C-alpha positions, 0 to 999 in steps of 0.5 A: 301464261307469262312469268316476268321478274325485275331483279332487285338489288340486295342492297335495297333490303339492307340499306335505304338512302333515307334511313341510312343518312336521315334517320336511325337504323337497326344495329343488327341491320347496320352490322349486316350492311357493314359486312356486305360492304366489306364482302363486296370488295373482296375478289371472287377467289377470296370469297370462295376461300372463306366460304363453304367448300364443296367437299365439306358442304356436301357430305353425301350425294346420290342420284337415281340410287347411285352415288355422286360426288362433289365433282359433279357440281358446278360452283358459282357465287352469290353475294348473299349466300356465298358459295353455290353448287349446281347439280346437273347444270347443262349447256347448249354447247356441252353434254346433255343434262341427266334425266330420270325415268321414274317418280319414286323419291329415291330416283331423284337427287338426295344430298346431305349438307353440312351447315357448320352452324358454329361458324355463322356470323353473329347477325345471322338469324337462321341456319340452313341452305337456299335451294333453287330448282331451275332449267339445266340450261339456265344459270341459278338465281337463288337471290330471286327464286328458291326455298330455304331448308333448315338443319335437323330436317329432311326436306322433300321437294316433289316437282312437276315440269312446266314448259312454255313456248312463245311466238316471236315477232310480230306476235304480242310477246316479241320473245327472243332466243337467248344464247350462251354466246352473248354473256350479257344476254345469256338469259332474261335474268342476266339481260335485266341485271346487265341493263340495270347496271348499265343504267346505273353506270350511265346515271351514277358513274358506277354500278351496284356492287350487290347486283351481280351481273358483270365486272366491266363497270366500276362499282359504287361506294355505298358509304357515299351518300350521293352514289347510294341515293343515286342507285336508289333513284335509278331503281325507282325510275325503272320501277315506274317504267321511266327507264326501259330495259329491252329484255323480252321474254324467252321463246322457250321457258322451263320451270318447276312447280314445287311441293315441299314437305319436311320431317324431323331428321335424323331419327333417334332410332336411326341405326340404333340397337336399343341401348339408350345408355350410348351417350356419344350416339345421342350427342351425335344425333343432337349435333347432326340436328344442329348442323346438318340438313337432308334434301330430296328432290324428285318428280311427283309425275312424269307428265309435263305441262306444255303451254304453247302459243299458236297463231290464230290463223296459219298462212294458208288460212289467212289467204283463204280468209282473205280470198273469201273476204275479197270474194264477198266484197267483190260480190257486193260491189258487182251488186251495187254496180248492177243496181246503179246500171239498172237505176240509170236505165230506169231513169233514162227510160223515164226521161224518154217517156216524159219527153215523148208525152210532152210532144204529144200534148203540144201537138194536141193543142195545135190541133 
């Protein structure tokens, strides 16, 4: 089993070179594109400030039935989704990730999110959050993976872990072990992003501002026709394998199968004493359904699937088979040599008899 991904630019879904400079574009799409143009030029500090703050976004958190705080989350940013918060993000150089030992729904992570629907942009079509469940040692990638959860619902995600182990060169996958020490080869995803940006800079003189990877390259001005069309051309050439990125599969990969179920939340009977005349209570329920979402993530089973590549022959087996092959061919060679010797002796014997018979006939004639 293999899982490969080519990370496409967020710009591609918002703006086409042909549509932007050759035809009409939808008004809502145009507003969204203009927003991203402005947003992409802001510094990370400004983006963080205008985005959702952790203590406001995460209203409640518990893990294994014990309370957790927003301080246990690691902050990052996505151009499409704004401020992101990662729970249980580990590192090979830091403390070990948290673990669970039970499969009940209460044993995993439970969070209540405040989405603040009244602060959404006018062109936003939905209210919700993006959730990406990934290996603790891998950086999050909500732009390419993940599920969407909606306000007014409790979303339960039952997961099962799958682990893939591949063989390095000279075997077929030519996998590598990515390292935290190299920021541009931290993982296959970051390697691919950096490769695309490096090709963008080589071909266009600038990098795609919507494809986050590194800040060492000058970013393109997407309102400039030449630069925008050049970025599209680079992506098209990469898709057609005319430009290659040396980002092989990792030798070890962990991912999670997800089963998602949803239920209306919160219930009108939640903490309710039977008095239907409590207008404020009903208004609070209505507000929570508009602006809040609940998420549960837990293991459906502690059984882990492992797909491990193994060589068809071990070293000892190779030498054994090689010896067997050599023995067989040596045996065949000796047989052929003996046949040649036997045939040669037979021909020599025949030639001697033939000469002897000729001498006998000559003597008989003289007589």
